[in-house]
N, C-alpha and C positions, 0 to 999 in steps of 0.2 A: 769577735765573731761577725762574719759578713753575711749579708742576705742577698741572694741572687733573684732578680725580678725577671720573669719571662714575659716578653711582650707578645701576646697572641693576636694583637690587632682587633680585639673585641672590647675595647674600653667602653664602659657605660652600658654593656649588654649582659644580660643574665644567662644567655644561651651560647654555648661555645660554637654553634653552627655559623655564626657570623651573619652578614647581610645576604649571603648567597649560599644557602644550604644546598649541597649536591651540585654546586656551581650553577645553580639556576636562579634567575632573578625572581623577585616577588611576583611579578605578573605571570611568569611561566608556572610558578608553583601554584598560584591560584587557578590557572587554567587546568592544571593537572587535577586539583581538588574537584573542580567542576566536572571534569571528564569522568573521574572515578564515581562520583555520586550519580551522574547521569547514566553511567554504565549499569549501576545497580538498579536504577529505575527500569531500564530496558530489559534487564535480566528478569526482573519480577514479572513484567508483561509477557515475555516469551515463555517463562515457566508456567504462567497461568494458561497460556495458549496450549502448551504441551500437555498439561494435565487434562484440559477440556477435550482435546483431541483424543487422548488416550481413553477417556471415559466414553466418548461417542465414536470409537474407532470404526464400528460397523456401519456407520451412516455418514461419515465425514466426506465432504465433497472431494473429488479427485482434481488436483490442480491442472492436470493436462487437459481436462474437459472444461475448465472454467476460463483459463487465461489462454485463449486461442486466437485472439484477434490482432490484426496488424493494420494500422492506418492506411487508407486508400486501397486496401485489398478486401473489399466487402464480399461476403459470401464464401471466403476461403478460410480454412482453419490451419493455423501454424502454431501448434502448442509451444508455449514458452519462448518463442522467437523474440517477440517484442520486449518481454521482461529481460531476456538475456541482453538485448541491445541497450536497455536502460542501465543494466548493471555494468556493461562495458563502458558506457559513457561516464558513469560516476567514478569508476576505477581510473579511467584515463585522466579525469579531472584531478584526481589525487596525485597522479604522476606529474601533471603540469604544476601543481602546487609545490611538490618537492623541488622541481626545477626553479620555481620562483624563489623559494627559500634559499637554495644554493646560490642563485644569482645575487640575492641580497647579502649573503655572507661575503661575496666578492665586490659588493658595492657597484653592481652593474644595473643601473636604473632602467635602461632600455629593455633589458631581458626580463627584469622583474615585471615591468609593465606588460609585456607580451604574454608571459606565462600566467599572470594574474587575470588578464582578459580571457584567455583560453579556459581558465578554471571557472570563471563566471559564466561563460557561454555553456560549458558542460553542465553546470548546476541548473541553469535555466532550462536546458533541454530536458534534464531529468525531471524537474518540477512540472514542466508542461506535459511530459509523457505520463507522469503519474496522475495528473488531472484528467487526461484523456482516458486512462485506464479506469479511473473512478467512474467517469461518465458512462463508459461502456458497461461496467459492472452494474451500475445502478439501472441502466436502461434494459439490460438483459438481451438475450439472443433468441431463446426458444419459447420461453413461457412454460409454466407447469401448473399443477393442481395441488392444493394443500388438503390434507385429510383432517378428520376430527381430532386425531392425536397430534397434529402439527407436523406430520411427515409430508414429504414431497413426492408426488407422482410425476414422472417425466414420460415423454413419448419417443418411441423409436420405431424404425421400420423392421421388416423381417430380417434384415442384415445386421441389425443392432446399431444402426446409425441414428443419431439424434434427429428428431423431426420437430420443426417449429409449429406452434399452434396455428399460425397463419397459413400453413401448408395444407391443413385439412379441416379447419374450423371456419365456419361462416358466421360472422357477428350479426346479432339481431339489433336493428336500430334501437337505441335507447332514447326515449323522449325525456326532455328536461322536466324535472319536477317543478310544478308551479305552486306557489302559495301566495296568499293575499295578506298584505299588511296594511298599515294605516295609510300608506301612500298609494296603494293600488296593487295591481298584479305584478309580481316579480318572478323572474326565472332563476331558479337555483342552479348554480354551476355543478357540473358533473366531472370535475377535473380528476378526482380520485377514483372514479368508477373504472373497473377493469374493462379492457376491450371486449372480452368474451364473458359469457355466463357459463355456469356449470352445464346448463341444458344445451348450450351451443356445443360444448366440448363433447358431451355424451352423444349428441346427434352426429357430430363429425366423426367420432370413433366408430359408431355403428355404420356409417356410410363408407368407411375405408377399411377393407379387410386386411390391408397390409400394415396397419398401425397397431402397435402393442404398447402396454404400459410398463414402465421400468420403475422399480421402487428404490429407495435409498439404501436398503439393506444389501450388504456386499455378500457375494457367494464365496465358495471355497477358492476361487481364482482371484479374488480381490476386486471383482467387478460388480456393479449394481445388478440386482436380480431382475430379469425380464420375465413377465408373466405371460401365460398363454392367452389366446384370444378370449376365451370364456372368462378366465380369471381377471383379465383386464377390464372387461365390461362390468363384471360383478363388483370389482374393487372400486371402480369409478362411481357406479350408481349407489353403492352402499356407504362409502366413506368420504367422498369428495365434498368439500364445504365451500371452497372459493378458488378462483383463478389467481395465480401469482405471476407477475411479469417483472423481471429484474430482481434487484436486491436492495434492501434497506435495513433499518434497525429492527424491523418487525417481521419481515418476510424475506425469503431467499429462494429463488427458483432453482438454485444450484444444489440445495440441500439444507443442512442445519442452519437456522438463523444465527446461531452462536458463531459460526464461521464468518458471516458477514460482519457481526459486531466486532470481532477481533481484527478483521481485515481493515475496517474503517478506522478503528482506534489506533492500532499499532502503525500501519502504513501512514495514517494521517499525522500521528505524532512524529514519526521520522521525517515525513514531508515538511512538517513545520520546522524541524531542525535544519533541513537542507535549505529551505527558503530563508531562514534566519542567517544561515551561513553565506548565502548569496548576497544578502543585504550588507552584511559585515564586510564581505570581500569587495563589494562595490565602494564602500566608504574607504577601505584601505587602498583600493586601486586609485581613487582620486587623490589620496594623500601622497601616493607614490608619484603620480603625475606632477603634483604641485612641488615635489622635491622636499617634502617634510622630513622623510627619513634620511635623505641624502645629506640634509643639513645636520642631522643628529649623528651622522656617520654610523648609523645602526638601523638595520631592518628587522629588529627583534619583533616588532608588531606583526610583520608578515609571518614570522615563525610561529607566533602565538595563535594567530588565526589559522595557520596551517595545521597546528595540533588539533584544533576543533574540527577542521575539514576532514582530516584523516580519521578521526573518531566517527564522524557521521558516515563515512564510507565503510568503515569496519562494521558498524551496526547494521548497515544495509546487507552486508554479506550474511549476517546471521538471520535477518528478516527474510532475505531471499531463500536461504536454506530451509527455514521453518515453514514458510508459506507455500513455496513453489517447488521445492525439490523433494522434501521428505514425504 
């Protein structure tokens, strides 16, 4: 009786998948595991954002009225234009990464170098643009007033166009608070003090008949409700508690503070991923220049970092859709 031995090429291994399951190396498999786990994390964040928005659907800020700025075009509103530009840059950087990976498969060092450089430039432009967008969001454009219930009152003219506080409110000079300590008289900084007081805003509204108050509540047309002249004055005098300029983790002149919380957290988390990807790409770029992968006769490392970069781009498509389009 004879015994037939089948050589599967898996001597010394307990799993029949061999050293390259699904024809993927260990490094690529681990990158895929990381991508899947990170995708679940982003999914949880975006799901939380979706539930919160649904809960406060009647008072959620309208993206077209929040993200209207473009660098070097001060005073002009171009809704979503700059965000669309950022998205285009990031998608194009994904295209150049595909070209870099393809050039690596053909062992074309010069082309890999060029396409990796273009990918890095695209990533840097995106990160810089996001930093500028954050700065603009934090600084604010118009200013608003917060009520006792935490709602936001904005100001518009009779045509429904937004009006900035500086256009109708005159600030009262605020004196520095002085206190005495063991070393003598010290001036206390007023860096967190708003530019205007509630009294300034009320006086400004009374002095301008063409200014009205707009609440967060959306009407049947999906637009914020604009109060009459009398209702505007009564609302401001009876419920206003403080002036809000810009957005942070506590206040948001555009509407619900929860919107700003999610915006900073999710776009910041994604921005950190893009920045990390840029750093990794720079390291790989210099290894390409030094000929590290040329000597190995394999540019798999470029392919692995490419998987990460495509994932970052794909996540931004969902973030862009949730925050800016829906």
